[in-house]
N, C-alpha and C positions, 0 to 999 in steps of 0.2 A: 504493499499499500504506499509506504513512504517513497519507494523508488518511483512508482507511477506518478505521485504528486510532484516529485522533483523533475521528472521528465517533462511534465505539462508546464511547470513553471519556467523551465529553461527554454522550451519551445516557444512559449509565448513571448519571452524576453527577446528571443532571436528574431521573430517575425516583426516585432515593433521596431527594432533597431534596423533590420534590413530594409523595411519599407521606407523609413525616414531617410536612410541613406540613398536608397534607389530613387526616391522622389527628388531629392536634392541634386542628383547627378543626371537623371534621365527624364525627369518630368512625371506628372501624376499618372499618365496612362500605364506605363510599365510598373510603376509603384503599386497601382491598383491590382495589376495581375499578380504581383508577388503576394498581396494580401489575401488572395484567393486560394492559395495552396493549403492543404489539409495539415498544417504543422501543429495545430492543436487538436483537431478531431482525430488525426492519425494516431498519436500516442494513446489518446483516450480509449479509442476502440481497439487498439492492439491489446491493451490490458483487459478490457471487457470481453474480448473474444476468448481470452485465456481463462477468465474467472467466472463468467456468467453463462447460463444455458442459452441454447440457440434461440428459443422463443423470446427470451428477454432481449437479446441483441436485435432481433428483427423488429420488435415493437419499438425499441429505443431509437433505431435508425429512422423509422417513420416519423417519430416525434422530433428528431433532429431535423428532418427535412422541413417539417412544419415550423421549427424555430428559425430555419434559414429563410422561409417565406416571410416570417415576421421581421427578419433582418432587412429585407427589402423595404418594408414599411419604416423601419428605423432609419435607413439610409435616406430615403426620400423626405422624411420628416426633417432630418438635419439639413439636407440640401435646401429645403424650402425656408428654414428658420435660422440656420447658422449665421448668415450674414447679419441679420437683424438682432438676433438674441445674444450672439457671442458664443464662445466655445462651450463653456460650462452649462449655461442655461439651455442652449440648443441641443446639446447631447443629452442632458437630463430629460428634456421633453421627449426626445427620440427614444430613450429607454422606457419611459412611461407609456409610450405607444407600443413598444416591442413587447412588453410583458403580457398585457391582456390579449394582444394579437396572437402570440405564440400559444398561450393557454387555450384560447378560443379555437384555433385551428386544430391543435393536438387533441383537445378534450372533446370537441363537439363534431368535427368534420368526420362523416362516416367513411368507411372503406379503408384500404391498406396502402401499399406502396404506390400503386398506380394513381390513386386518388390524390395522394400527397404530392406526386410529381406533377400532375395536371394542375393543381392549385398553385404550385410554384410557378409554372410557365405562364398561367393566366395573370398572376400578380406582377411577374416580371414584365410582361408586355404592357400592362397598364402603367407601371412605373417609367418605362422607357419612353412612352408616349408623353407623359408629363414632362420628363426631362428634355425631350426634343423641343418642346415649346419654351423652355427656359433659356435655351441657347447658351449653355454654360461655356465659358472660355477654357482654353487649355494652356494656362500660364507656365512659363519656364521659371525655375527656381535658381537663384544664384547666391543666396545667403549661406555663409559657412555654417557647418554643424558643430555642435559641442558634444563630444563623446560622453562626458559625464552626464549631461542632461538626458541624452538618449539611453544610456545604460540605466539611469535611475528610473525612467519611465518603464523600460523593459522589465526591470526587477519588480516594480510595483504591479505591472500586468500579470507577471508570473505568480505573484502572491495571491492575487485575486482569483486566478484560475485554480490554484491549489485550494483555496478556500471553497470555491463553488464545487469542485470535485468531491471535497470531503463531505459536503452536504448532500450531494447527489448519490453517494454511495449507500445511504440508508433508505432511499426512496425506490419506488418501483420504476419500470422502464419508461413510463410516460414522462415523469418529472426528470429522470436522469437524462433522457434524450433531449428534452427541452433545455436543460441547464448546460449540457455540452455544446448546444448551439448558440449560447449567450454570446453576443458580439463584443466580447471584452477586447479582442485585438482591434476591432474597428473603433471602439471607444478611445482607446489609448492612442491609436494612430490619428484619429480625428483631432484629439486634444493636442497632440504633439505638433501636428502640421499647422493647425489653426493658430496656435501660439507662436510658432517659429516663423511660418511663412504667410500667414494670413488666411482669412476665410476663402478667398477664391481658389487657392491651391487645395485646401482641405475639402471643399465642396466638389471640385473637379476630381479629386482622387476617390471620393465616395462614389461618384458617378461611374468612374472607370472601373471600380472594384465590383460593380454589379455583374457584368458578364463573367468576371473571374470567379464568382460564386458558383458557377456551373461546375468548377473543378470540385468544390465541396459536395455539390449535388451528385456528381458522378461517383465520388468516393462513397458517400452515405448510401446511395441507391444500390450499389454493388454489395455493400455490407448487408443491407436489408434483404436483398434477394438471395445472397449466398449463405447467409447465416444458418439456414435450416436445410441447406442442400449440399454445402461443401465443407471440407475440414477448415477449422478456424484460420490456420495460416494461409491456406489457399484463398479463402475469402479476403483476408487482409491484403495479400499480395496482389490479387486482381483488382481490388478497390484502389490500391496505391497506383497501380499501372494506369487504370482508368483516369484517375485524377491528374496524374502527371501528364498523360496524353492530352487531356482537355487543356491544361495550362500551357503546354507546348504549342497546341493549335492556336490558342488565343494570342500567344506571343508572336507567332508566325504571322497571323492576320494583322496584328498591331504594327509589326515591322513593315509589312507589305503596304499597308495604308500610309505609313509614314513616308516610304519611298515614292509612292504615287503622288502624295501631296507635294513633295519636293520637286518631283518632275513636272 
């Protein structure tokens, strides 16, 4: 248990630092793609697959997908309010939107994996339509980064994930899956970028991270499908391959669009 918590804490710290550095060097589009990798869900489900029964894992994975659907609501809420409310109040409001949305989808939406995936796609399309009407800029970042500040925020994010994982261990698959999908990484990333580079960069990164969440969806969907059909490590390996494949495809598309825009 202690090892699992330490891995989650370290993974979260790494993703926060990596995204902040990536955004500073390459811009919010690629930084958003980094944010979508399963660096928190991966270690969490690795240990759950080893410790929990297959039915528990399958149900938890569906709940995590519902939590990721709520994360879309979290992101659009911050994008709409972050400029006006500021970092802390904007992210706080987004969390207050995420919590009931995640519990509503996970607790009341009937059906299993297919229904959860369908709901995610529907919400994703609505959110992207709203964002297109906002015409968000893609600003470049030139401000230097402070390693101590990034390290401190990464450690704090890791501690929060460890705390959430400790609470989730005593609950059933629904609550456990939802808590594993809590957007702690996006909260710390949004706070860091907003305070260091301003609201435009933070909002643009949130928007860019939305397609990248399909990497997490791919990972969780494979876990949910394979938990009761495959050996645990086969399930985890295939889920990781699917997630990395989606991230690589998103990166390739992003680079292609960048070359086309330059040409």
